[in-house]
Structures are given as structure tokens and as C-alpha cells.
Backbone bond lengths (Angstrom), bond angles and torsions (degrees), N, CA, C in turn:
res aa  C-N    CA-C-N  psi(-1)  N-CA   C-N-CA  omega(-1)  CA-C   N-CA-C  phi
1 X - - - 1.434 - - 1.538 109.63 -
2 X 1.364 118.33 133.61 1.444 119.05 178.20 1.476 111.00 -56.96
3 X 1.362 117.64 140.85 1.434 123.95 178.39 1.527 107.06 -107.66
4 X 1.396 114.57 -172.27 1.495 118.66 -172.11 1.545 113.31 -53.94
5 X 1.352 117.20 -49.11 1.491 115.21 -178.20 1.513 113.98 -59.09
6 X 1.343 118.20 -40.26 1.484 120.17 179.62 1.463 109.17 -63.13
7 X 1.389 117.78 -43.86 1.493 120.12 -174.97 1.548 107.50 -72.46
8 X 1.286 117.42 -32.14 1.499 117.91 176.33 1.526 110.77 -65.85
9 X 1.313 116.82 -38.84 1.518 120.52 176.21 1.473 108.51 -56.76
10 X 1.369 118.36 -48.37 1.446 122.30 -179.54 1.546 110.88 -60.67
11 X 1.345 113.57 -42.62 1.524 117.03 -178.21 1.510 108.95 -59.90
12 X 1.301 119.19 -42.05 1.442 122.04 -177.42 1.546 110.73 -66.38
13 X 1.254 115.66 -34.47 1.481 119.79 176.31 1.523 109.59 -67.20
14 X 1.312 116.77 -46.74 1.503 120.96 177.57 1.516 111.31 -60.01
15 X 1.306 113.82 -41.59 1.509 115.47 177.33 1.560 114.33 -60.08
16 X 1.308 109.21 -37.43 1.534 115.30 179.76 1.541 113.42 -74.03
17 X 1.338 114.35 -44.42 1.493 118.31 -168.51 1.578 115.86 -101.54
18 X 1.355 117.39 -17.58 1.346 117.68 -171.12 1.588 113.22 -125.32
19 X 1.332 118.83 -29.84 1.437 120.72 -176.69 1.587 109.22 -63.12
20 X 1.373 116.32 137.48 1.355 123.78 -179.34 1.513 116.30 93.43
21 X 1.344 113.43 -6.22 1.454 117.64 -178.00 1.589 111.15 -97.35
22 X 1.314 113.97 151.91 1.486 120.42 -173.00 1.541 107.92 -105.23
23 X 1.318 115.81 129.06 1.497 124.33 178.61 1.508 112.06 -76.57
24 X 1.324 118.34 128.43 1.448 123.02 172.32 1.516 110.70 -94.43
25 X 1.306 116.83 -36.12 1.467 120.75 -171.53 1.513 111.13 -150.82
26 X 1.297 114.34 135.55 1.484 120.52 174.49 1.559 106.13 -120.02
27 X 1.305 115.21 122.22 1.492 120.90 -179.11 1.552 108.84 -115.12
28 X 1.319 114.55 123.58 1.453 122.97 -179.56 1.553 107.31 -100.58
29 X 1.346 115.18 114.92 1.472 120.43 -175.03 1.506 109.70 -100.58
30 X 1.277 119.94 -12.49 1.535 122.99 -178.07 1.508 105.69 -149.69
31 X 1.322 116.23 117.61 1.454 123.63 -174.21 1.549 110.74 -62.07
32 X 1.306 117.03 -30.27 1.519 119.02 -175.68 1.508 108.68 -67.46
33 X 1.331 122.19 -22.65 1.429 123.89 -179.73 1.547 112.80 -68.85
34 X 1.314 114.82 -21.41 1.496 117.76 177.77 1.553 110.19 -124.34
35 X 1.339 116.34 32.93 1.395 123.30 -178.61 1.538 114.87 -57.70
36 X 1.316 115.71 -26.60 1.465 118.82 -178.19 1.511 110.57 -90.73
37 X 1.353 118.38 -6.51 1.404 120.29 171.65 1.545 106.96 -90.22
38 X 1.313 113.40 92.45 1.481 119.93 -161.21 1.558 108.69 -64.92
39 X 1.341 126.25 -36.94 1.461 120.55 178.05 1.468 118.31 -61.06
40 X 1.387 120.34 -11.08 1.421 121.85 173.90 1.550 114.41 100.42
41 X 1.320 113.75 178.44 1.477 123.51 -169.95 1.507 111.26 -65.70
42 X 1.315 119.22 -42.30 1.452 121.60 -175.43 1.562 108.75 -67.73
43 X 1.268 117.69 -40.93 1.407 118.92 179.48 1.568 113.70 -69.36
44 X 1.367 113.21 -36.84 1.441 121.33 176.36 1.553 109.77 -59.73
45 X 1.301 114.41 -50.84 1.528 117.98 177.89 1.493 112.57 -62.29
46 X 1.308 117.04 -37.53 1.479 120.97 -179.45 1.555 109.34 -68.29
47 X 1.311 119.79 -37.20 1.415 121.33 179.46 1.536 115.86 -66.32
48 X 1.395 111.39 -25.47 1.491 116.94 -178.94 1.484 115.94 -94.71
49 X 1.266 119.86 -26.02 1.507 123.07 -179.08 1.464 110.42 -60.28
50 X 1.291 117.79 127.31 1.466 125.60 179.78 1.561 117.10 81.98
51 X 1.331 113.37 -1.53 1.510 116.05 -178.38 1.541 107.53 -96.80
52 X 1.401 111.62 150.37 1.440 121.10 -179.98 1.514 109.48 -100.82
53 X 1.375 114.89 134.43 1.437 122.69 174.56 1.603 106.49 -76.45
54 X 1.276 119.28 100.78 1.426 124.16 -169.36 1.592 111.00 -69.96
55 X 1.284 117.02 -41.87 1.458 121.01 -179.02 1.572 108.78 -160.95
56 X 1.319 115.57 -177.30 1.397 116.04 176.07 1.553 106.06 -127.70
57 X 1.278 118.60 126.51 1.471 127.39 -173.21 1.506 112.55 -121.27
58 X 1.372 119.53 163.91 1.344 120.65 -179.80 1.517 112.23 -154.58
59 X 1.354 119.29 141.39 1.413 124.22 164.42 1.500 110.79 -135.65
60 X 1.313 114.69 121.83 1.500 117.97 -174.33 1.527 107.40 58.13
61 X 1.345 113.28 -127.89 1.466 121.28 -177.16 1.531 112.85 -93.26
62 X 1.257 117.68 6.57 1.483 121.28 179.19 1.506 113.24 -99.68
63 X 1.348 117.02 139.57 1.450 122.10 173.90 1.534 108.46 -115.88
64 X 1.353 113.41 149.75 1.379 117.07 171.78 1.576 112.55 -149.70
65 X 1.322 113.38 152.95 1.530 118.56 -178.92 1.523 104.91 -125.94
66 X 1.361 120.11 108.18 1.469 122.37 174.97 1.541 109.28 -56.30
67 X 1.325 113.71 142.30 1.540 121.20 -175.41 1.532 108.98 -108.10
68 X 1.356 113.31 115.52 1.436 119.09 171.04 1.462 114.85 -88.73
69 X 1.336 114.08 161.99 1.501 119.11 179.18 1.548 108.34 -111.99
70 X 1.315 115.16 153.68 1.468 122.60 -176.64 1.545 111.49 -58.52
71 X 1.337 114.92 -33.94 1.464 118.53 -177.88 1.544 112.69 -85.34
72 X 1.317 119.99 2.73 1.429 124.97 -179.12 1.516 110.97 82.97
73 X 1.315 118.35 -150.62 1.466 121.22 179.93 1.521 110.03 92.01
74 X 1.329 114.74 173.10 1.498 119.55 178.42 1.492 112.81 -62.96
75 X 1.314 112.55 143.14 1.470 120.60 175.80 1.579 108.78 -81.12
76 X 1.331 117.46 117.27 1.453 118.42 -173.43 1.507 115.70 -113.75
77 X 1.303 118.66 -13.84 1.459 121.42 -177.60 1.529 108.90 -140.63
78 X 1.350 115.87 178.66 1.431 121.44 -171.58 1.570 109.52 -155.23
79 X 1.357 113.08 163.91 1.457 118.41 169.06 1.481 105.04 -101.27
80 X 1.403 114.91 116.99 1.399 121.33 -174.25 1.533 110.92 -102.06
81 X 1.297 120.41 136.61 1.496 120.01 -178.39 1.544 110.50 -135.23
82 X 1.322 110.97 139.60 1.468 118.93 167.77 1.495 107.72 -127.37
83 X 1.365 116.12 128.60 1.503 119.75 -175.07 1.451 114.86 -77.75
84 X 1.326 120.48 -14.02 1.476 119.80 -179.08 1.493 110.86 65.45
85 X 1.375 113.21 -142.26 1.433 122.78 179.96 1.556 112.77 -81.85
86 X 1.279 115.55 -36.60 1.482 119.64 -168.86 1.522 113.39 -138.11
87 X 1.306 120.69 10.82 1.425 120.64 -176.78 1.532 114.04 -70.91
88 X 1.342 112.50 144.91 1.497 117.77 -178.23 1.530 106.61 -136.18
89 X 1.301 117.11 131.63 1.430 124.09 169.58 1.510 108.05 -102.85
90 X 1.315 115.10 112.53 1.454 122.36 -170.30 1.504 113.27 -116.95
91 X 1.334 117.75 134.32 1.495 120.27 172.89 1.545 107.55 -94.76
92 X 1.295 115.27 117.24 1.451 121.24 -167.32 1.498 112.31 -133.47
93 X 1.376 116.45 142.44 1.411 119.90 175.51 1.480 111.50 -60.49
94 X 1.360 124.35 134.24 1.446 124.50 -177.60 1.478 114.36 -55.75
95 X 1.391 116.82 -27.73 1.468 118.88 -177.94 1.440 112.47 -81.52
96 X 1.343 121.86 -4.02 1.479 122.93 179.87 1.495 111.76 -74.52
97 X 1.283 117.58 137.74 1.491 121.53 -177.98 1.587 108.19 -61.52
98 X 1.311 112.67 151.41 1.494 117.36 -176.24 1.547 109.45 -66.25
99 X 1.327 116.98 139.93 1.398 124.79 173.38 1.535 113.44 -61.82
100 X 1.295 121.21 151.76 1.380 124.10 -176.78 1.579 112.56 -56.43
101 X 1.349 114.21 -38.14 1.459 117.73 -176.15 1.518 109.05 -114.84
102 X 1.348 118.52 37.67 1.416 123.04 174.40 1.516 109.71 -64.13
103 X 1.339 119.54 128.55 1.476 124.75 -178.40 1.518 111.53 -113.72
104 X 1.299 119.66 -40.06 1.507 122.65 -177.09 1.475 107.54 -143.01
105 X 1.358 117.57 143.00 1.438 122.25 -178.51 1.497 107.53 -134.61
106 X 1.375 116.25 129.45 1.516 121.05 175.59 1.549 107.91 -112.04
107 X 1.305 113.78 130.96 1.490 120.34 175.33 1.517 108.30 -107.44
108 X 1.323 118.09 152.68 1.457 121.28 -173.08 1.578 109.95 -122.01
109 X 1.322 115.93 158.80 1.490 119.59 -177.04 1.492 113.70 -74.95
110 X 1.352 120.50 -7.25 1.502 120.41 178.66 1.566 106.89 -93.80
111 X 1.318 119.42 4.14 1.497 119.07 -178.78 1.477 115.09 63.34
112 X 1.385 115.17 13.19 1.438 119.28 -178.52 1.537 111.87 -85.20
113 X 1.297 118.01 -161.77 1.486 122.72 -174.51 1.538 111.13 -56.94
114 X 1.294 116.96 140.48 1.470 120.79 174.16 1.526 111.57 -82.56
115 X 1.305 115.15 160.52 1.531 121.15 173.35 1.549 102.87 -106.72
116 X 1.335 113.43 121.86 1.472 119.13 -178.35 1.520 108.31 -120.42
117 X 1.331 114.48 136.86 1.491 123.69 175.55 1.578 104.18 -102.31
118 X 1.355 113.93 112.12 1.405 123.37 179.84 1.562 107.75 -112.60
119 X 1.321 118.22 129.66 1.455 117.36 -177.13 1.555 107.25 -151.05
120 X 1.353 116.28 108.82 1.473 121.15 -176.49 1.522 110.92 -68.59
121 X 1.319 118.80 -38.67 1.488 122.04 -173.57 1.469 110.37 -97.60
122 X 1.323 123.02 -9.50 1.501 127.50 177.86 1.523 112.81 57.75
123 X 1.362 118.60 32.85 1.431 120.32 174.81 1.571 107.90 -90.89
124 X 1.301 119.65 -20.59 1.402 124.63 178.63 1.539 110.41 -74.66
125 X 1.316 115.29 172.67 1.508 116.89 178.15 1.589 111.35 -162.47
126 X 1.282 113.96 159.97 1.430 120.93 171.55 1.525 108.88 -126.28
127 X 1.299 119.33 152.77 1.432 123.73 171.50 1.541 109.55 -161.98
128 X 1.361 113.59 155.65 1.441 120.51 174.43 1.578 105.89 -89.51
129 X 1.327 117.70 124.82 1.454 118.15 -175.18 1.550 107.63 -137.67
130 X 1.369 113.65 147.54 1.427 118.36 177.22 1.492 115.73 -70.24
131 X 1.352 120.23 149.12 1.368 121.89 178.42 1.533 112.01 -94.22
132 X 1.357 118.68 145.29 1.468 120.25 -176.37 1.558 104.63 -108.60
133 X 1.371 115.22 111.14 1.447 119.77 -173.85 1.573 111.79 -61.71
134 X 1.307 113.31 -40.91 1.530 119.61 -179.25 1.470 113.00 -65.17
135 X 1.360 120.02 -15.51 1.399 124.30 -179.23 1.509 108.50 -109.00
136 X 1.314 119.70 40.73 1.497 127.82 178.52 1.531 108.10 55.96
137 X 1.317 114.70 38.83 1.477 120.01 172.49 1.566 111.12 62.51
138 X 1.291 116.10 39.62 1.438 122.82 176.53 1.503 108.33 -88.77
139 X 1.398 121.54 143.85 1.391 120.72 176.31 1.555 112.68 -60.28
140 X 1.334 118.08 143.61 1.439 123.67 -173.08 1.554 112.43 -55.51
141 X 1.335 122.73 -39.76 1.431 120.04 -175.18 1.486 112.62 -66.61
142 X 1.360 119.82 -14.89 1.472 118.88 -174.03 1.509 111.63 -122.79
143 X 1.370 118.98 21.29 1.389 120.41 175.87 1.499 116.31 -63.08
144 X 1.376 114.60 -23.59 1.471 119.29 -179.53 1.498 111.37 -79.81
145 X 1.305 121.69 -9.32 1.466 122.59 -177.61 1.499 108.13 -81.17
146 X 1.297 115.94 139.10 1.502 120.90 -176.68 1.566 108.27 -75.90
147 X 1.277 111.34 160.67 1.485 118.80 173.18 1.516 109.43 -60.93
148 X 1.312 117.22 152.08 1.482 119.40 175.89 1.496 112.95 -96.80
149 X 1.320 119.22 162.37 1.461 118.89 -171.56 1.534 115.08 -69.77
150 X 1.279 120.23 -5.31 1.436 121.92 173.26 1.505 116.23 -94.57
151 X 1.341 112.15 -6.83 1.513 119.50 176.97 1.482 114.06 -80.51
152 X 1.332 119.75 144.06 1.485 120.89 172.85 1.550 111.62 -62.91
153 X 1.392 114.62 -22.31 1.458 115.83 -176.81 1.563 112.40 -80.09
154 X 1.378 116.82 -8.74 1.397 116.42 178.60 1.499 114.84 -69.72
155 X 1.396 120.38 130.13 1.417 122.61 -174.90 1.544 109.05 -108.00
156 X 1.295 117.01 106.48 1.481 122.44 -178.32 1.502 111.89 -58.44
157 X 1.306 116.74 -44.71 1.422 120.42 -179.02 1.498 115.11 -61.91
158 X 1.361 112.95 -45.30 1.440 120.21 178.11 1.470 112.42 -62.54
159 X 1.352 117.86 -38.42 1.463 123.24 173.19 1.501 113.30 -58.50
160 X 1.317 116.28 -43.48 1.418 120.86 -178.89 1.541 110.65 -66.97
161 X 1.351 115.53 -39.80 1.500 118.73 178.74 1.553 109.78 -62.41
162 X 1.310 114.97 -44.05 1.460 118.52 -178.12 1.534 112.38 -62.58
163 X 1.309 116.51 -40.45 1.413 122.21 178.87 1.553 109.35 -63.09
164 X 1.326 118.38 -36.98 1.447 123.68 -175.96 1.511 114.13 -63.93
165 X 1.359 116.28 -23.80 1.438 119.59 -175.91 1.583 112.70 -109.89
166 X 1.351 113.43 5.72 1.495 118.27 -177.25 1.528 108.71 -92.72
167 X 1.323 115.21 146.24 1.457 121.75 171.19 1.530 107.73 -101.24
168 X 1.259 115.71 79.38 1.490 120.14 -173.91 1.566 107.89 -149.94
169 X 1.370 111.70 172.88 1.447 118.08 170.82 1.537 107.90 -97.18
170 X 1.318 115.85 160.77 1.478 118.28 -168.91 1.528 108.38 -73.48
171 X 1.314 122.01 -36.10 1.455 117.78 177.82 1.489 114.01 -65.48
172 X 1.337 115.30 -39.24 1.499 118.41 178.26 1.566 108.27 -60.95
173 X 1.378 115.02 -43.04 1.446 116.52 177.13 1.541 115.76 -61.41
174 X 1.306 116.20 -39.23 1.467 118.26 175.98 1.530 114.13 -62.72
175 X 1.316 115.69 -24.86 1.489 119.94 -177.86 1.555 109.96 -95.41
176 X 1.334 116.72 -0.19 1.494 117.53 177.76 1.490 110.79 -85.32
177 X 1.300 116.00 109.71 1.461 122.94 -176.18 1.513 113.96 -68.56
178 X 1.331 118.29 -13.23 1.450 117.37 174.67 1.547 112.56 -85.66
179 X 1.384 115.25 -8.33 1.435 122.22 179.43 1.542 111.44 -105.06
180 X 1.267 116.73 -46.88 1.493 124.81 178.27 1.535 105.91 -151.40
181 X 1.313 116.62 128.67 1.437 119.17 -176.57 1.479 114.39 -101.35
182 X 1.302 119.27 156.47 1.512 124.60 169.87 1.536 113.36 92.48
183 X 1.367 117.01 -8.70 1.452 117.10 -179.90 1.507 109.02 -93.62
184 X 1.306 120.06 119.31 1.410 125.58 177.73 1.541 114.28 -106.85
185 X 1.266 118.16 -168.88 1.409 123.80 -173.77 1.615 113.95 -60.09
186 X 1.288 114.09 -42.45 1.484 119.04 -175.61 1.480 111.71 -68.04
187 X 1.400 115.81 -49.93 1.424 116.73 -175.02 1.546 112.81 -79.44
188 X 1.310 114.90 -20.63 1.542 115.84 175.88 1.545 106.19 -70.26
189 X 1.344 121.93 -41.92 1.473 122.55 178.14 1.580 108.06 -62.55
190 X 1.270 118.75 -43.22 1.455 121.13 -174.92 1.519 110.78 -66.07
191 X 1.403 116.00 -42.59 1.421 120.19 -179.64 1.501 112.66 -69.78
192 X 1.290 116.55 -38.53 1.454 119.17 176.50 1.527 113.08 -65.05
193 X 1.340 118.28 -36.19 1.404 123.04 170.21 1.538 114.03 -56.77
194 X 1.335 112.92 -47.94 1.464 116.91 -178.36 1.509 110.71 -66.84
195 X 1.342 119.06 -32.88 1.463 120.14 -179.53 1.548 111.30 -89.64
196 X 1.335 117.97 4.17 1.471 123.49 179.55 1.513 112.82 55.91
197 X 1.321 113.84 46.12 1.489 120.77 179.06 1.523 109.04 -121.37
198 X 1.320 115.89 136.11 1.462 116.69 167.94 1.492 112.39 -81.60
199 X 1.333 116.41 146.92 1.439 119.33 -174.44 1.532 114.90 -66.01
200 X 1.320 117.28 -17.25 1.440 122.24 178.77 1.578 113.84 -87.32
201 X 1.359 115.62 3.46 1.437 120.31 -179.74 1.565 111.34 -62.80
202 X 1.262 121.49 123.89 1.469 121.49 176.87 1.543 111.24 -58.15
203 X 1.328 114.68 134.91 1.469 119.27 -178.38 1.590 113.51 -61.98
204 X 1.271 111.23 -34.44 1.514 118.48 178.41 1.557 111.47 -64.82
205 X 1.354 117.96 -19.10 1.426 119.29 -176.67 1.532 112.81 -86.87
206 X 1.281 115.61 -3.45 1.494 120.89 -175.19 1.487 112.53 -89.46
207 X 1.319 116.04 126.95 1.462 120.23 175.58 1.520 109.22 -74.56
208 X 1.323 115.12 164.47 1.483 118.25 177.99 1.496 110.61 -60.24
209 X 1.362 116.50 -37.92 1.456 121.08 176.67 1.512 113.29 -56.69
210 X 1.397 113.64 -46.43 1.414 119.05 -173.54 1.573 107.78 -70.73
211 X 1.300 119.53 -32.04 1.467 121.85 176.52 1.524 110.89 -65.84
212 X 1.348 114.52 -41.31 1.399 120.14 176.92 1.561 112.01 -59.67
213 X 1.365 114.82 -46.02 1.459 121.00 174.78 1.513 112.91 -54.94
214 X 1.338 114.18 -43.94 1.475 118.77 -179.13 1.540 112.12 -65.86
215 X 1.358 115.85 -45.52 1.419 116.59 176.68 1.541 114.50 -63.02
216 X 1.262 114.39 -35.51 1.484 118.42 172.28 1.605 111.71 -59.49
217 X 1.345 114.05 -42.92 1.455 116.44 176.12 1.418 114.15 -64.34
218 X 1.355 117.42 -42.64 1.495 122.17 176.58 1.534 110.05 -52.04
219 X 1.297 114.27 -52.17 1.517 120.68 -176.44 1.468 110.50 -64.50
220 X 1.370 117.21 -38.87 1.427 119.17 -176.29 1.585 110.33 -68.39
221 X 1.300 115.77 -44.04 1.467 120.81 177.59 1.576 112.79 -60.23
222 X 1.352 111.83 -45.62 1.443 117.58 179.59 1.571 109.61 -65.77
223 X 1.280 117.33 -40.99 1.526 118.61 -178.49 1.475 110.44 -66.97
224 X 1.382 119.73 -36.13 1.460 120.03 177.38 1.497 110.27 -68.79
225 X 1.377 115.94 -39.03 1.458 116.95 -178.91 1.529 111.72 -66.85
226 X 1.311 116.38 -35.25 1.471 121.03 174.77 1.485 112.36 -57.61
227 X 1.378 112.33 -43.55 1.504 116.22 -179.62 1.515 113.01 -65.24
228 X 1.323 119.75 -23.30 1.412 121.54 179.68 1.539 113.95 -106.27
229 X 1.384 113.12 13.67 1.498 115.74 174.24 1.548 114.21 82.00
230 X 1.334 117.25 10.24 1.446 118.18 179.72 1.539 112.87 96.74
231 X 1.274 114.78 -176.40 1.440 124.97 179.59 1.466 112.20 -105.01
232 X 1.359 121.88 128.59 1.474 124.61 176.74 1.478 108.51 -129.25
233 X 1.430 112.07 127.08 1.454 118.60 173.91 1.510 110.48 -109.03
234 X 1.312 117.20 -17.97 1.470 119.91 176.08 1.552 105.44 -148.89
235 X 1.341 113.54 -163.81 1.467 120.24 -175.14 1.523 114.73 -85.78
236 X 1.332 114.97 1.01 1.470 118.96 -172.28 1.545 113.26 -81.48
237 X 1.379 118.24 -25.90 1.443 117.64 172.97 1.492 108.81 -104.30
238 X 1.372 111.75 121.90 1.465 119.90 174.31 1.510 106.84 -140.01
239 X 1.327 117.21 166.08 1.457 123.92 172.78 1.568 110.36 -83.67
240 X 1.315 119.66 -177.40 1.483 119.53 -174.19 1.508 112.95 -67.96
241 X 1.377 116.56 -10.71 1.455 122.14 175.80 1.467 112.85 -100.73
242 X 1.303 119.63 7.94 1.438 123.95 178.10 1.533 114.64 79.49
243 X 1.336 115.09 18.76 1.487 118.66 -179.90 1.531 112.08 -99.46
244 X 1.338 114.37 143.02 1.452 119.46 179.06 1.507 112.20 -84.77
245 X 1.376 115.34 158.76 1.445 118.81 171.69 1.493 110.78 -87.68
246 X 1.348 116.36 173.22 1.449 121.27 -173.30 1.533 112.30 -131.06
247 X 1.385 118.87 9.71 1.422 117.37 -173.56 1.578 110.76 -74.07
248 X 1.273 119.80 -10.44 1.484 122.26 173.39 1.491 111.95 -59.11
249 X 1.355 115.54 -25.53 1.440 116.92 -179.88 1.512 113.54 -79.01
250 X 1.375 114.63 -9.44 1.567 120.50 178.56 1.453 111.88 -107.50
251 X 1.313 121.01 8.30 1.486 121.62 -177.11 1.576 106.85 -72.06
252 X 1.398 112.16 139.34 1.434 119.70 -177.78 1.548 114.95 -92.07
253 X 1.353 115.38 -32.68 1.445 116.71 177.07 1.550 115.28 -133.75
254 X 1.335 115.85 -32.13 1.469 117.14 -176.75 1.551 110.59 -60.59
255 X 1.374 109.11 132.06 1.493 113.38 -176.45 1.462 121.89 68.83
256 X 1.347 116.15 9.68 1.492 121.56 -175.34 1.454 114.28 -115.81
257 X 1.370 117.15 37.61 1.422 120.51 177.55 1.528 114.91 -51.55
258 X 1.339 116.04 129.66 1.448 119.48 177.68 1.562 113.93 88.15
259 X 1.329 116.41 -18.73 1.492 118.59 178.11 1.498 109.99 -78.13
260 X 1.353 114.39 156.15 1.507 115.66 179.88 1.502 112.46 -74.65
261 X 1.297 113.15 134.41 1.455 122.15 172.75 1.552 111.87 -53.85
262 X 1.274 116.06 130.85 1.481 118.78 -177.68 1.527 115.57 -68.29
263 X 1.290 114.55 -8.24 1.487 119.36 -176.66 1.505 109.05 -104.20
264 X 1.348 118.93 -45.60 1.446 119.78 -173.58 1.523 112.85 -123.05
265 X 1.292 121.28 -12.07 1.451 123.92 178.58 1.519 116.86 89.44
266 X 1.280 117.28 -6.46 1.484 120.83 177.67 1.539 109.85 -68.10
267 X 1.303 119.86 146.51 1.457 124.22 179.45 1.546 109.54 -64.31
268 X 1.354 113.50 132.09 1.496 118.07 178.18 1.535 108.53 -67.60
269 X 1.331 113.50 138.65 1.450 121.83 -177.98 1.508 112.76 -102.93
270 X 1.336 117.58 135.45 1.475 119.75 171.03 1.502 110.98 -106.22
271 X 1.352 116.62 133.92 1.487 120.49 178.47 1.486 107.68 -130.27
272 X 1.369 115.56 153.29 1.453 118.98 176.37 1.483 109.24 -72.61
273 X 1.351 114.49 144.38 1.430 121.47 -178.43 1.520 113.58 -155.66
274 X 1.319 117.89 109.02 1.484 123.35 177.40 1.610 110.41 48.98
275 X 1.295 114.29 51.55 1.497 117.43 -179.78 1.457 113.75 68.33
276 X 1.315 119.37 9.17 1.508 123.39 175.25 1.494 106.60 -129.19
277 X 1.360 113.97 -160.21 1.418 122.39 -179.98 1.480 113.73 -122.08
278 X 1.316 120.56 142.06 1.427 122.69 167.33 1.472 112.44 -112.82
279 X 1.299 119.32 145.07 1.462 124.86 -174.17 1.544 106.11 -123.06
280 X 1.300 117.78 131.76 1.475 123.95 179.14 1.525 109.14 -154.26
281 X 1.359 108.59 167.68 1.483 118.52 173.08 1.488 108.20 -95.98
282 X 1.299 122.32 118.76 1.427 123.32 178.52 1.533 116.00 -61.68
283 X 1.275 117.23 -23.76 1.482 122.77 -179.50 1.542 112.21 -89.62
284 X 1.420 116.67 -47.47 1.436 119.34 -178.02 1.539 111.60 -80.38
285 X 1.395 116.08 -21.17 1.451 116.81 -178.33 1.528 110.89 -126.61
286 X 1.346 112.59 71.58 1.459 115.09 -179.83 1.530 112.07 -68.82
287 X 1.338 117.31 153.80 1.467 124.40 -173.75 1.507 111.20 -63.10
288 X 1.358 117.01 -28.54 1.481 119.03 179.58 1.527 107.39 -113.08
289 X 1.376 116.52 145.13 1.361 119.40 176.64 1.554 112.64 -69.94
290 X 1.355 116.10 145.78 1.477 120.09 179.35 1.497 111.65 -62.53
């Protein structure tokens, strides 16, 4: 599943190629793609026709584009997107043939490139949702999601305080979207390796200094991934131009079972974790804190 860096790469592409353009037509080709827009396809298309995509925003793994009206006035709603496991938002020439898994297509009044939502597994979705002004103009369905570590709104000290009173393991906490958003399995493992923490370490055992080190590692990993366009293991994650990321070539532990740790040389260990896998160095990341 795309994580924060991959979604941020898509957001930047939308900001460049789509923001400021006015929709003339929205075509829904698969109802499941808008399953969370309860009124249905016709209402979804009607809500978008004639609206301007003001900008491209993100929180964690969610994207949204505030919708402006031709007559001006306050922006009250947005086009909200979650890519799921395989969703792609592509900027495509209108003359290009439809993709095999094309689900939604937006056309614009400048006759320029279309915005297409392509999703092989159909776990992603789009919907028109109201914005909540008191929640920094975040769409209503995601107001419960915490700020992500790349946002100015993220409070490092508040995060450390919440960890100190939780009865949880640190990797589970990193994946808790109500505590910190945007961190998924890949970047959690990479950040924990950099901070020399095992994912099973109790959150209450972490000092404020160690939490600060971990947050610095999270931000460093995500920043480096952004610089390389994100992580791609197959063709299902691409940016708006259909290009894959390359950060998978820089991973230190994730997916590297049995390979030598780049820091100490011990073989990387894979362990089962929440129906997934965790990767760590048994020497650099002992299960108990020193």
C-alpha cells in the first residue's frame, strides 16, 4: 500500500498539473470506486461538473482537492481520494486509450490532460466530502486522523506524552493513524532500524530523547524517499505521470531477510507481525533496551 512519501509525490504532481483547472465532466466507469459517496455516481458527477480544483492537499495517506465554484465564495467541500492498495491518479492525454482498470475520468474546460483514477484491485476510492474549517479545512471523513510527521501541525512533545501513557509496542504505535498518520510498514521498519529500536519495544519504556531520535529517523527516511519518488516493488505504485519510485533500492532492512545489516553485518531477521512481516537487525535492534 502506498505510504506517506508515495502519496506526497502524487500530491505534488496534482498540484502541478491539475490545481486551478475546472472540471467539465466526471465519468464513473466502476461504481466501487465511489462506493463511499453514498448518493451514487450521478450525484458524484453532478457535484464535480463546473467546479475548480483549487489545490492539492494531503494528510497521511489521504489526498484531497478543495472544490471552488464559478461564482467564487468560500470553499466548502472537496474531492477526497484514498489510493488503497493499487490506486493511481494519472494525468493523461484525452486521446489516449482507456487503461484496463480505469474507474473514474475527469475532463477539463481547457481540453488539456484528463485526470484518471485507475485501480486494479478497487480498494481505493473517491468521494465528494465537506471540509471542516475548525479542523484546518480537512475533509469531514478524515478529521479523526492525526497529523503526519511532515506537517507543521504535528506536535512532537504531545506525541511523546501520548506514547508514555500507552500500553503498546512502538511499531504498533507508529502504525496507529489516530496517533501519527502516514507511516506504514515499510517506513516504520526503516525508521526503527535507524533509531536502533526493535518494533516490540514498549512505548512506556522510551525516553523523551529516544522518541525524538525516532521521529528524526521517521522524517529522514520519508524525506529521502520523497527525493527518490517513493518506493516501488511492482507496477501498481506510480506518480501522476506513470513513473515508479526508486527508494526500494535504498532500503536498509525491509525485504532484506538474511542479507547483512549495513551497520553491523548481522543477517537481517524477518518476523511475523499483524499478518505482515517485520524486518530488523537482531544485533542493532535488540528486543530489550540497553
